[in-house]
N, C-alpha and C positions, 0 to 999 in steps of 0.2 A: 280063185273070183269063178263065183261059179258061170249061168250059162245065162239068156236070153231073160229079163223077168216081166211075169206080164203085170200087162196091163191095163185099167176100163178105155181107153184112150187110143186111139191110134199112135204105135210106137217111135218114140223119134230117136234118137241116141242121146244120151246119157254124159257120158265122161267117157273120153277113148281111154283105150289099158295101158298107161303112159308106168313106165320108171322112175322113181325119183333121179333126178340127174346126181351125180355125185357131187360132194360140197364142194365149192372154191370160195376166196375170200371173197366175202362183200355177201356170199348166200343167207338166209334164210333158213336155216335147217333145224326146226324144233324139236323138240322131246317128244315123245308119243308114247303113254302106258294104260293100259286098262283099264276101266274105270267101272268094273262088274258089268250089265247090263249085257253079259251077252256076248260082246262085242260087238252093243250099239250105241256103247259112250264109250271116248276116248279120248283121257286127258291132255293138254297138250300142255309143255312148263316156258311160257316165256314167248308167247304169242306175241309180231307186233302187230301194231292196228293196221284194222282187215282194210282199209282206203289201198295198206301197201301191199296185200295179197290178190284186190281182186281183177288185176290186169289176170290171173292165173284162170278167172272165171268170168272170163268177157264172151269166151264165144261161145257158152250159154246161154240159154233164151232163160227172158224173162230175171234177167238177174238185179235182187235187189241188196241191198248195205246198208242198216242203219245204224251210225256210227255217231257217242258220246263222249267224241273229244276228252275233256283232258277233267273233264270231272270223276274225282274217282272214289264220293260219297256217294252222294245225291241223286239229281233226276237222269246221268247221264252216263252212270257207270259202266252199262255194262250196252255192247258191241253186236251185231249181229250180219253176218252174211249169209245170203242164199238165191241158188237157181237151182231150173228146169225145174218148176213146178208140175204134181202129178194132175192139177186140176190149177186153170183161170176160170175168174168167171167178168163180163162185161155188163154195167145199167147204161144202155143210151136212151132215147128218146122211144126205142123201138122197145125196148124190153128186155128184160134179162136173159143172157143166153150163156153156157157153162159149156167148155169147152167136155164135158167127158156124159155130163146130162144130158144137156140139151137146152131149149128154152124154160125156165124156173119161172113158177108164177110171183106176183108180189114187187116189191124193187129189192134196189142191191142191200138191205140193211135184215130182211127174209132171208134171203138168197147169203147172208153172212152163216143165218144160224141152221138154214138147209144145209150147205155145201159144207161148212170144215166141222168133222164130227170131234166129239167130245171123246175122248178117253183115260180124264185121270190124268196124273204126275208120272215121270218118271223117277224112281229113285225115290231118297229119303228127301227131298229140300236141298240138299246138294249139289242139287245142279241150275245152268243156269234162268231165269224168273221167261224166260220164250224158249219150246225146246220144238219148232215146228208150230204150224198153221196158216194161218192168211196174212201174207203183208199185202199193201198195195197204198192204193189214194183214194178219197173223194171228192170230190170237183165242188168248191163249193155253188158251182151251176146247178146241184141235188136239188137246192131248197125249192127251185122250180118245177119242181113233181112232188113238192109236200106241202109247199103252202098254197095261195093262189094271187101271184105275182101277175103284174101286168105284163110284161115280158116284153117293153119297149127294149129294150138291148140289143139292138140290130147282131144277125148274123149268129151263127149256128157253134155253139161249145166249143173251143179247142180241144176238149179233150171229152172222155168217156165220164158221165156221170158217176158211174163208181170202175173200179180194176183193183182187182186182185187177184194173185194166184195165192195156193194154198201144196205150201212146202213142207215133204215130209223129210228133210235134213237142213241141219243150220247150224253153222260154225260160228260161236257165238266170242266174245273175251270179257276179261275183269280188268274194268284197268285199276282198279284197286290193287291187285296182286302180278300183272301182264301175262296172266295165265287163263288158256284156253279150252275151248272144249267142242271136240263133234259131237253134236246128238241125231240118230233116225230113228227113224217112227217105222214103222210097217200098215200108217193110214193110206198110205197110196197104191200097195199092192206092190211093193217091191223088196227087195229082203235089206233091212238097214242092215247086217253084215259087210255087203258086198256096195253101199252108198257111202259107210264108212269110209270102206279103202280105197273107194275112187277116191275121195279131197281127201284124203289125204295121204293121197297118189301127189295133189296137184303143189302142196307145202312148201316144197325144196325151188322158193322162186328167187330170180336176185331184185334186188331191192335195188331201183329205177327213181330216180328225180324226173318230173315230168317240165319239156321244154319249158322257159318264159311262153305265156302267152303274146300272140304280138296284138299289139297297142290299137285299139281299134274305139268308135266314138259313138256312143247310144243316145235314138230320137226317144225325147217324150213325147205323146198322145194329148200333153194339156203343160202347158207352161205356164210360170207363178202368174199368168195373167189369168189365164183361164181354170186354172185349179182355182183364181182366188172370185170369179166369180160361181165356182160350186159353191164354195163357202158361205158367199151371203149368200145364196138360194137356201142352205141349210138352215141359217141364220135364223133367216124367212121361217122355215116352215118351226124353227122354234119355237119363235116370238106369237106366230100361230095358236100355237097351242099343239101343233099336230106331234111333236118326238123333245125327246130332250136331249138326244146327240145321237149321231154316225158319221158311221166309220168311212170317210172316200179316198179313191186310192187314181190314181194314175199308172199308167204303164209306162216300161221301159226295156225297148227292141232296141238290137244290136246283133249285128252279124257273130254265129256259133258255127265255122265249119268242125271244128274237132269234135270227135266223139265230148257224149253228157256226161261221160265217166272218168274221162281228161278234166274236167268244167270240177266237178265233185271233187275231188283228188284237190285243184288247188282251192278252191273254196275251206275243203277240211281240214288244209294245210295251213289255214292264210286266217282261219272265220272258225273258227273253234264249237260248235255249240252244243249243249245238252242233247238234240234230235236232230243231228246231220245226218242224211238221207239219200239217198242216191235207189232211182226205180226206170228203169227199162219198165217199161209199157208200152206192148202196140205200136211203133211210133211212136212215143212221146217219153220223155229223159227227162225224169225230175230232180234238180241238185240240193240241196235246201241243209240251212244252216238254221236250221229255226229253233231258239230261245225257247217255244211255248208251249206246255203239259196241255192241251185239250181232254183231253178222260185217261185218267189211269186207275181200271177197276182188275183186283188183286181175285182171285179165284169164290175164295171164299162173296166174294161180294160186295166187301167193303169200294167205296169212288172217290174218286177226285177230281179234284182242278184246278187252274191255277191260272187264273187269267190276267195278262197285262194292259195294263194299262194308262199311260204314263210313262212319258221322255225324255231324257232331255244328255246333249251331247256330251261327253266325256271333258275334260279340262288339261290343259296341255301337261301342267306338271302338280307335285301330289296336292300342295294348298290348293287349284281353283278345279282340281278335281275337286278333291271333297265339298269345296263350295258350290260344287255342280248337283250334285248327291243332294246336301243340303236342302238346295234350291228345292230342286223334286219332290225332295218330300216332307214337303213342309205347304207345295202348291195347294193352295187352295182347287182353284180350278183344274191339276191331274185327279187329286183323292176327290172331289165327284162324280170325275168320270169315270173312276176307277169302283166308286161303291157300287154307279148306275149298273155298273156291270156282272158284280156282284153279283145284284138285287136280282138281273137276267135268271145268272145261272141257278144264283138259288131256287130260281120258281121253274125252270127245267129240271131243276132235278126231281122239284120235288112233286114233277108230273109220274117216277116209277121209284121212288124212293119211300124207304119205308116210312112214315111219320115220324115225327122227333127225334133221325138221325139224322138231320142236317142240321152242319156247323159249321162256322169262320174260323179257323182257329189261326190262320193270319188275314191282317189289315194294314195294306201297303209297307211292306216291305221293300227298299233300294237294290234292286240287282245290277249286277255291273257286267254291260259286254265289249268287247273291241272298243266300240265306238261311240255307247249310249249308256244310259243309265236308265233303268226301265223300274217300275212302281207295280211290283205283282200281289197279291192276294188268294188268299185258299179256300173253297169253298170243300165241303166233305158229305157224303152219305153212304149208307150203306141200301141198299138193293133190293126193292117188297120180293119174295114167294115167288121166284118162278119168274124173277125178268133177268134175264140175257145186257150181258154185256152190248152187244147188236143194240139193243132194243135200247139202251138211255144214247148212245150212239143220236138216234132217229128222234128219243126223246128231244135232243140238246142242238139243233142241226137247221140252220144252221150254226157255228157256234156265234155268243155274246158277243165278245170282244170287240169282232169285225166283223157286225152288222153294226149296234147301237144297240139302241132300247127310245121306246119299246122297240123290239127287235124285226115284228113282221113290217112296223110302218116301215122301220130304217133301212129293210131290205127294200122296202121297193121306189123309196127314196136314194138309193143306190142305183137302182133298176133304170129311174131316171136318168139319172144324170149321169153316170159314166159312160161312155161312148162303147165300149169295148166289153164281152161277156168276160168272169177271170179264170174259166178255168180252175183248177187244181190250186190255182192264189185263193188265199183264204178256206181252204176246204182245207184235209185232213190227210200225212200218212199216219197207218194204221199197221202195227202187226195183236191181228187176235189168235193164241195160243190154244193148242188144243184143252187145253184146262180149264178152256172159258176167262183168262183171264190177258184185259187189254192194254195196253197204250198203242195212245194216241196223238202223237203232235197237231199246232195248228200251220197250215203251211202258209210262214211268213218267212222274207229273208229266202224262198226260193225262186230258180228259171226253172224255167219251164222250156224245152227245148223238140225243135221238131224241122227239121229237114233246113238243119244246116242257122234257123232261125232261135235265138235264142231272147225273152222276153223273161221283165222282174218287174213285179210291181209292188209300190209302195203307200201306203195309206197314212191318216191321221183322221183323229178322232173330233170331231167339231162338236161344240158343244156352245153353249151364248156367249161365253165368255173369250171365245177364238177370235184371233186373230190372223188374220189371211196368211201375210207373210212369215210369219214365227210359224203357221201350220207348213205350208210348202217348204216350208227348212224344214223340220221335223221331219218329212220324205226325204233331204236330200241324204240328212246324215246319217237314217236308216238306211239305206242303197250304198252310200259309201263304201263299208267293211267290202260286201256284198259284190260290186265294181270295179276295185278295186286289185281285188281277188284272183281275177278276169281277165286281168291287164284293159277295163273299160272305161274309159271319160265319157263323163253325157253333157251331153251340148251344152259348151257354156251360154248358149243366148234362151233357154230353158227356164 
């Protein structure tokens, strides 16, 4: 390896120069071979799931893992791991600041366009879709900066409005083949050959199973009685003509003394999802098992979103499970709830997409998760000339499926009724590539951990036909898989 690498920010250690340990029984020792690009890309034969390799990188700052679960061909086919970004950006109520550039004008969405350099693609399209760029999160509370909301909800946001790192290397895995790639770029001023070699040196690690979680009890900020009062208030607003639907959420809190990465490893193993994610971001750790794609934008500007609205618990036998799916597919309430959000997103796309390009190729498709069935639709459109993926993110913020319809009035009602800020919940975990491509999930089924305390929010879409007891039960079904994976039981008195 070469000597020190010049940087635009004060230097800090990237990776200590280590030698791969000798192979032992149980070790993970992938075979690597050059794949062109003058040493900037290494292909890995038989890379294990990235959550099993993450421990080898946990001493590095701002580690991010995006793991697609077991979806071999669909939304979760690709997984990524990155750490030690060459720049980080924070958007708070005080403005936007970059570690490398200092204070930036505009909001966090504008910062994405300013800070993430566009350098085209590496290679001929045979590489992973994401080959470096920004990975981070956007808090739901960013809505307060984009819209005029009353701000009745007490207390400061529990997270930044937006945080992202800009990563010049990424470790990627294809679930279809099991193979992987180390991809390094020169965007951050570091030597791509050195970066590849240093990542490679960490890949000989012993696969270890996480210890079983310590049993614990969680507390909620809204029991079924309080949640029922919220539902009644929303139905009164609907009857008065204020809105058609509002997504209400309650927060579940539990002790979480273990590292957030350990929570994520348990969650990803027991509750795989197409948009699993772990982020370590300036004192906040996120562990997500999100099933929902918020936005995906191809470098050529083709965009789509897949809103989830409508949920039913899985059956305990194949026959009961099939009956549960059929009831959800035929449910007038859930179908109406879903199509209202489709209309919201069509409107959001219409702000920045080319006229005539917006379509709805899928409506009311049922998809299975470990504990629930869900109703999913899809909206597509082509970005207008000169419109970036970050601009689409801003146009669609906050996501319609986690607010309601109409979106701004629903956001106002959420602010009035919910007693705590949401933070990253109902925000987004995203990856914006140097090629302009974007994948952003909605941060649901997501644990936010800070200073030994974990928070899990769960919500339900309230419409005129809603039954308060059934809506509360829906939040319990959504929470169950996440809490069980972490060894947490919700207080039965809730």
